[in-house]
N, C-alpha and C positions, 0 to 999 in steps of 0.2 A: 333611579337607575341601580342602586345597590340592591333593591328588591328584585328587579327583573333579571339582573345578572347573577343572582343567587348568592350575593355576598352577604346580604342582611335580610333574610325573609321577613315579611310583614304580613300577619294574618289579615289585618284590615285591608291592605292593598290587594291581597289574594281574593278576598270576598268581593271587593269593589270591581276588580278588573277581570274576574273569571268569566262573567257573562259576555263581555266584549271579545275575550279570547276564544270562547266557544263559537261565537259568530264568525270570527276570523277563520277558525279551523274548518267550519262548514263551507265557508265561501271558497277556501283553498281546495277542499275535497270536491266541490262542484266544478270548479274550473279545471281540476285535474282530470275529473271524469269526462268532461266535455272535450278536452284536448285529446285524451287517450282514445276516445271513440270517434274522432274526426268530425265532431259536431261544431267545433271551433277550428278555424283554419290555422294550419301550421305551415308556413312557407319555407321553402328550401332556398337558402341563398346561392348566388351564382358563383361564390368563391368558397374555398375551404375556410371554415371558421373554428377557432379555438375560443371557448367561452371560459372566462375566469370569473367565478362567483363564490357565494357562500350561502349558508343556511340562516345566518343571523343578522340582526341589525348591529352595526358596530365594525370597527376596524379589524380586518383580518390580513392587512398587508396586500390587498388587491392590486393597488396602483404599482408598488414595486414589482409585484409578480407579473403584471402586464408588461412592464418595461423589460423585465428580464427575458420574457418570451419573444418580444419584438426584437430585442438585441440578438437573441440566438438565431432567429430566422434570418435577419439581415446578415449575420456572420456566415450563413450557409448559402448566400447569394439568392435568397428569396426576398422579393420586395414585399415588405409587411405594411399593414395599416392597422389602425385601431378604430373601433367603433364604440361609442359610449352614448348613453342617454344624456349624460351631463347632469349637473346639479346646480340649481339656482340660476342657470343661464336664461336669458329672456327670449332667445330666438326659437321660434316653433318650426322653422324649416331646417333642412339638412345644410349645416355649414361645415366647410373643410378648414381646419387650421393646420399650419405647418410652420415650425420654427417660431411658435409663440406669436403668430401674426394676428392676434385677436385681443379682446379684452375680456375681463372676467365676467362683466355683466351679460356678455353675449355667449361666451363658451362655458363658463363655470370654472371652478378652481382646478379640479383634477385633470380635465382635458387640457387646459392651459399649461399645467405643469409637465404633463406627459409630452406635449408639443415642444416645449423648451428643452426638455431632457433629451429628446429624440428628434432633432431638427430635420432628419431626412425621412421621418416617418409621418405620413399624413394621418390626422386624426379627424374622424367624422363624428360630429355631434348631431344626433338625430333622435327625435322622440320615437320614430319607427325605425328600429335598427336596420331592418331589410333595406330600407331606402338609403341608409348610410353605407351599407355594403355595396349597393348598386352604384353609388356615387364613387366609392373607392375603386371599383372595377374599371370605371371610365379613366381613372388616373393610372391604370396599369398595375395596380396592387394585385398580388398573387395569393396572399394569406392574410386573413383578418383575425385579429384578437379582439374579442368582445368583452368589454369591461362590465362586470356586474350584471351578467346575463343568465344566471342559472335559473332564475324564476321567469325569464322572458321566453315562455314557451311558444309564442307566436312565431318564432324563428327557429328552425332546426339548426343543429351545428354538428360538426364532425367529431369534436372533442369537448367534453364538459370537464373542466378542472374545478373542483370545489376546495375552497380553503377553510380550515378549521382552526380557530384561535386556541392555542394550547392553554392559555391562561383562563379562558372562559369558553369552553366548547359549545355548550348548549344552554347557557344561563341556568334559570330555574326550571327549564323544561317546558315552559309554556309558550304559546304563540303570542305575537304582538297583540294588544298592548300589555297584556299580563306577564309577558316575558319577552325575550329578544329573538325568538325563532320566527323566521318567515314561513318555514314549513316544518313539519315533523322530520325527525332524523331518518325515517325510512325512505325519504326522498333521495337519499344518497345512492340508492340503487340505480338512479339514472346517471351517476357519474362514471366517467371512464378513469379518471385519476383524482386522487385526494391528497392534499398537502396539509399536513399539520404545521401551522406556522408558529413562530416564536418558541420553537421546541427547545431552545437553549435557556428559556426562562423558568422551566420547571425541572424537578429532579427526574433522573432516568427511570426510576421506578414508577413515577406518576405518568411519564410519557408512554411507557410500555403498557400501562393499564388503559390509557386513553386509546391507544392503537388497537387494543383488543376490543374495546367498546365500539370503535368505528367499524371494525370488521363485521360486527353483528348486523350492521345496517347497509354495508356498502356493496354486497354481492361480489362481483368479480373485479371491482375497481382495484387499481394498484395504489398503494399508499406510500407517501413520502413525507419527509420532514424538512423544514426550512427555517431559516433565521435571517435577520437583517445584519449586514456587515457595514461598518462604518467606512466611508471612503475619504471624506474630506470635510473641512469646516468652511462654511460661508459666513462672513463677518460684515457687519453694517455699523457705521457710527464711529469706529476706531480701528486701530491695528492691534487690538488686544488679542493675545494668543491664549486659547483655552488650555488649561493645564489641570493636572490631577489635584483634587482638593479645592478647586476654585468654586466659590459660592456663586450660585446662579438662581434666578427666579424663573421657573418654568410655566409656560402657558400653552394651551393647545385647544383646538376646536376639531377634534377628531373622534372616531367611534370608540376607540379604546385608549383614553387618557392614562390609565394606570400603567399600560405597557410603555408609554412614552417616558414617564417619570422613571420607571425602572431602567429603561435604556440610558437615561441620563446618568443614573447612578452607576451603571455598569461601565460608562466612559470615565468614571472616576470623579465626577462632578458632585458637589455638595448641593443638594436642592434645598435652599434655605426658604423658599416660598414657592407656592403652586397655586395656579388657578385654572380651572377648566370652563370651557364654553360648549354650547351644543354644537354638534357636527356641522361643518361648513359655515360656522358663524362669520358674518362680515363684521370686522373690527371697525369701530368708530374712533375718531380722535379722543373722545372721552375715555374709551376702553384703554387706549394706549397710555394716556395720562395716569389712569388708575394703576396700570401695570408698572409704570415707572415709579410711582409712589410706593407700590408694594415692594419693589426691588430695593429701593433706598431704605425703607424701614426695616427690611430683613437683613441689610448688610450685604446684598448681592452685588457682585462686580458687573453682572451682565444679565440681560433677559436671554432666554433660549425658548425656541419653538420648533415645530416640525417644518419641513420644506413646503408641505401643502399650505400651512398657515400663511406663508409668505404671500400667496396669491389672494389672501383675504385681508391683508393689512391695508390701511388707507394710504400710506406712503412708504416707499421702500427705496426708490432710486436715490433720493437725498434724505438720508435718515435724520429727521429733525430733533430727535430726543437726546437727552443728556446721557441716558444709560444705554450702552451699546448692546447690540443684539448679535448672538451667535446662533448658527443654525447647522446641525449635523446632517450632511448628505449621506444617505444610506442606499444600499441596493440589496435585493433579495438574493439569497444564496440557498439553493436546494442541495440537501445531502444526496449522495450517489448521483451526481449529475448525468454520468454516462447512461445509467439505467433509466433515469427520468426522461432524457431527451429521446432515448430509444422508445420508450412507452408513448410519448407524444407523437413521435414520427409514425409509429404503427397505427395509432388512432386516427391518423390522416389517410391511411390507406382506403381508397374507395371500396365501399362494400355495396354490391349491387345484387338485387334480388328480383327474380322474375317469377310471378305467380300464374297459375293455369288451372283450369278445372275441367279436364276432359283429355281423353287419349289423343285426339286430333290436336287440341290446344297445346298438349305437352310436346307434340311433334314441332308445332310452330315455335313454341318456347325454346326448344333445343336449337333450332336455327338461329333464334335471336341471341341466345347465350354464346353461340359460337362466334357470331359477329361482334358482340360485346367483348369477347376475350381478345379478338384481333385488335379492336380499337383501344381496349384498356388492359394490356398485358399484365400489369402489376395489380390489378384490382382483385378483390375476393368476390367472386361471382357464384351465387347459389340459387336454388330453385325452391319454389313453394307450391307443389301440386296439391289440389284439393282432392282429387280423385285418384285412387290407385297408390302405387308406391314410387311413381316418378321414374320408371325404368328408362324413359327416353333421356332424362338428364343423367342418370347414373351411368349409362353407356358412354356418355360423353366425358364422364370424369367430373361432373359438377355435383357438389354436395347438395342433398335434399334436407331442408330445414323443418319440413312439416311432418307431423304424424301420419302414418299411412291410413287411408281410408278405402278399404276393400269391402264392397257391398254386393248383394246378390244381383242387383240391376246393372252393375258395372258403372254406376254413376249417372245413368240417364233415368230420371223418374217422371219427366214432364208429360209423358203420354199415357201413364198407367198409375192409378191410385193403388192398385195391387202391388206394383213394384215399389212404390213409396212405402207402403206399409211393411213390405218385406225388408226394405233397407232400414226402416225404423227399428224393427225387431232385431236386426243385425248389429245395432249400435250406431246408427247414423248420428244421433244427437251427441253421443259421447265423443265421436270423432270430431264433430263440429267444435265442441267445447274445448278439446285438446289442442285443436289447430288455432283457435283464438288465443289460447294461452301461449302457444308457440310463437304467435306473431308478437305478443307483448314481451316475450323474453328477448326478442331481437330488434324491436322497433326503434330503440334508442341508438343502435349502432349501424343502421343501414341507410342508404340514400332513398330517395322516392321509389317505391315499388313500381314495377312495370307489370301490368295485368294482361293476360291473353285469355279472353273468354267472354262471359256474359255479365249481365248486371249483378247477378247473385255474387259473383267473384268480386266484383267492384265493391259491393257493400260489405262483404266478408272482410276484404282487405282494409277497407276504411275503418270498420268497427274494431278489427283486431290490432291494426298498427297505428291508428290515428292519423295516417298520412293519405292525402289525396293522391292517387296514383296517376301514372301515365297509363292509358287504356287502349288496348287493341281489341276492338269490338268484333270478334270473329263469329259470334253465335247467330247474329240476326242481320237481316238485309231487307230493304223494301220489297224485294222480290218474294220474301216469305213474310208478308204482312208488316214487316218493319217493327221498330221498337214502339212499345206502348207509350202513351203520353207520359205516364208516371216514370217510366224508364228514361225517357228523354230528359225529364227534369233532373233525375238523379245524375245522369251523365253530364249534363251541363253544369250542375251544382258542385259536384264532387270528384271532378277529374281535372287535371292540369291541361291535358290535351288527349284527344281521341283520334285514332286511326280506324276507319271503317273499311268495309270490304268493296264498296263501290261508291261512286260519286253521288248517286241519288240518296243513298243512306246518309252520307255526310250532309247533304243539304237538308234532309229530314231532321237530323239532330240539331244542326245549326252551330251555335256558339262553340268554339274549341274543337269542332270536328273537322278532319281533313281526309282526303283520299289521295294516297300517294303510291297506290298499288295494293293488290290483294294480299293479305297475310296468308291465305290459303296457298296462293301461288308462289309464295316465297319458299315453300317446301320443294318446289321444282328446281330451284337454283338457277332459273332461266335456261333450263336444259332444253336442247332441241332433240326431241325423241324420233329416232328412226323408225320407219314403218316396215313391218314384215308380215308374217302370217300367224304370229303367236296369239292365241286366245288367252287372255289374262283372267284369272279367277280370284275373287276376293271373298273368302267366307266370313269376313268381319272380324272383329277383335273381342267380342263379348261372349257372354254365356251361350247365346244361341248358335254360335259358330259350329259346334258339334252336330247340331241338327241341320243347319243350313248347308253344310258341306255335302250332305246326301243329295240335296236337290242339284247342286252344281255338278256333282259326279254323274248324276243321271243325264244331265244336259250334255256333258262331255261325250258320253257313250252315243248319244243320238247324233251329235255333230261329227263325231269320228265316222259314223256310218255314211255321212255325206261328204267325206273326203278331206276334213280338217284333222291334221295330225300333230300340230304343235300346241302344247298347252304349258302354262306356267301358273303356279298357285303361290300367292304371297301370304305368308303366316305371320300374323302380328305377334310380337313378343309376349303379349298379355294373355295369350291362349293358354288353356289347360291342355297341354299336348297329349297327355295320356288319354283323356276322354275324347279328344279330337281323333286321334289315330284309331281308337277303338271303334269310332263311328265309321271310319273309312274301311276298316277291316270287316265290319259287319255287312258292308256292301260288296264284299269280295275283292277288295283292293289289298295289295301288300305294299310295304314301304320299308325303305332302308335309311330314312332320315333325309335323303337327298331327292327322293322321287317316290311317286305313287305309280303302281303298275297294275294292269288288269287286261287279260285278252289281247295283248299286243299294243295296248294304249299306255303311253308314258306321260306322266305329268311332272315336270320339273318343279321342285319345291324351292322357294326363295324366302330367305329370312331377313332380307334387306328392306330398306324403305321402298315404298311404291315407286318413286321416281327412279331409283336405281334398278328397278325391276321391269321398267316399262319399255326398254329398248326392243324394237322389233315387234311391238304389240300392234294388233289389228283392231281388237274390240275388247270390251270389258264386260264380264258377267259379274256384277258386284253386289255384295250384301253390305258393303261399308258405308261409312258416312263421309268423313273428310277425304278418305282415299278415292271415293267415287267422284267427289267434287274436283279433286286434283287431276284425275284422269281426264275428266271432261274438259278442264282448263287446258290440258295438253293436247286437245283435239282427238281424243279417243272416245268414240260413241260408247255409251253406257246402256246396258240392259239390266234392269233390276226388278225384283218381285214387287207386286202392288201390295203395300201395306200402309198403315197410318203414317209411320215415320217416313217412308220413301215418298208418300204423296206430298208431305211437306218439303222434302228435298227436291221434288220435281218442280215446285214453283221456282226454286232457285235455278236449276240446271236447265229449265225450259225445254227446248227442242233437241238438246244434246242428249237427253235421256229418254228411254221408252220404258214404261211400267207394263208389266204383264202379269198374268196370274202366277202364283208361286209354284207352279209344277215344272218339273224338268222338261217336259215336252214343250210347254208354252215358252220357256225361256230359250230353249234351243231353236225353236221355229222362228221366234222374233229375231234372234241373232242371225240365223241364216237369211232371213228376209233382208236385213240391213246389208249383210256382206254381199249379197247377190244384186244389190241395187246401188250402183256407184253414186247416182245423183243424190239418193237419200243419204248414203254414207258421207259424202262431202258436205251435205247440208247440216248434218248433226255434228260434224267435226268443226265447221265454222261457228255454229251456234254455241258450242262449249267454250271456244276461245273468247268469243265476244262477251258471253254472259259472265265468265270467271275473271276476265281482265288479265292484268300483267303483275309480275312481281315487283316488289320495291318497298313495301310497308316497313319491313324490319330495317332496311338500310336507312330509311327516313327517321325511324325511332332513334337509331344510334346517332345519327347526325344532330337530331334535336337535343339529345342528352349532352353531346359534346359542345355544341355551339350556344345553346340557350340555358340549359341547366348548369353549365359550368363544370361538367364531369371531366372535360379535357384538361381544364386547369388543375383539377385535383390529381389526375394521373400524372401530370407533368411535375407538380410540386412533390408528390410522393417519390417519384423516380429520382429526382434531383437530391432530395434529402437522404435517400438511401444509396445514392451513387450507382444506381442500376440503369 
């Protein structure tokens, strides 16, 4: 132990243990890689969790720190619970102990001590900590402190607090068994808060140097210091009163026995004899007899041990030994408590992120984030669009966390290898790499991501964040061939829950897939659209809009000649307006920003969402994607040019859409035929409503996060801690 702690390096031990440490380092790297890429499952607990852990083998005052946090939470009116794996307990199931109502053989020493020190706080002992959290939730617990969980990557947490022993921060710098490190120091970048414990036991200059060393590894984590404060003496075997200069014989079975001896000396005691055992050692009667002999031979008046050792002694209620036992009771005390608890509170703020990969998906995502904001007013809600700059989110005031990805195709490459090659040349792969890096920078501080889009987005989020997301599958439906077999496997394997566009698609996917309304129709807000005589024009949102608008303008002139006089054109915010209006002017139209005019024809220009622009609309002449689908769902017949993309869309929209050749005359004549045939018009209107379904998916997502994922508890705990 002197070698691994760096106190007395041994070349022989270094040579012998180095291969095992290399194997350990490789194993840690592999596990970290698999967790970070989502290949090993990371489960989100249904309650907010503060993890208290460390990087090293050995005592860093975790148990007193856990107690300190539990007492703080309870003092703020938050019902706290503790979850721990336990040590040397024999029970393999989840057990709950409260008020010390268990035995050491079942619970382990540290859980039993915490339970007796905090009688109102339930302690869950569980090999799988997520099961312990679930058990605590059933007891009404609102906040969980997870003991020794920094390396327990199978369960996510809201706040990672890492403790570093000031007396022995990193040992000799090697991983177990050649050192005391469980992970390399760069793992500190996962921490939200770092506490340097036993800070009163080293000189200020050495403490300052240690803080600077920690900062090199810790990223944005806040750093604090703490120490143990003596509160009272526990006495067994006599009424002896501890006093300064009193000779004692110290023994302990803890991770850092040197610090215990130093604490005894700081209490003014004369440590005449000392014996240490391995951490969590179960003392036998023979051990106690030997300790009593050691005390007598060294002239000690009493034995002294830590409070944790009490729970490993063979007998304590009726002390049978001649030498009395004294035990100092201590509690952790953090410096700058106001700043510390503010940092802990802020780390518990729910941080929600919505990812999307397309302009239509961004629009659905913006509806979702607005609903999330209403449900969680104190949460930090942000967006992660893969395509474009996320204008739909920015307009709503939500921050965008991903690097922009603006490509020539506008983000749609599945119908053209030429477009894909153009996007590659424009830096598509560079954008992907940067966005994956962006995911990793935020993945330790956000809750389960919510994805709106296709399976590529799902895999991108999984690989980048390492988290299995909630998934709104907006891109595919059984009406358009459905999801491929491989896609269905990915969805079932790597999502927590999936919301589909229709019930047949949910049935096709199977496990974890539900239909609770169409995400596309959530864009309508359940609006009832009034009918009038307005011809709605959608030139689309991508690079072809400047050319497509010429076709639509030609169709307008033909329809105007047949007596139709009301027109409205919806302009997507992603358009390049300069090129767009240049195309209009080339066809003889003039504009003032609010309308286009030519030969007595006026086209109103709308910069609002499609649903906000659909009042009074009779029929749609549309080049759009999601917007065409939304209008069909509102019962507006759709006329669109016949091309590869629209033929795919036609499978979805069915009889609510008519495809015709892409000439102005063909579009106009088709529209006039529908308008002049009431039976056909009503048939197309009903078909669109039936095929597109109803709104409700976004509301169900929000309800699921609140009731099942536990985000409602997080919102409530944070608002109460902040008094908001």
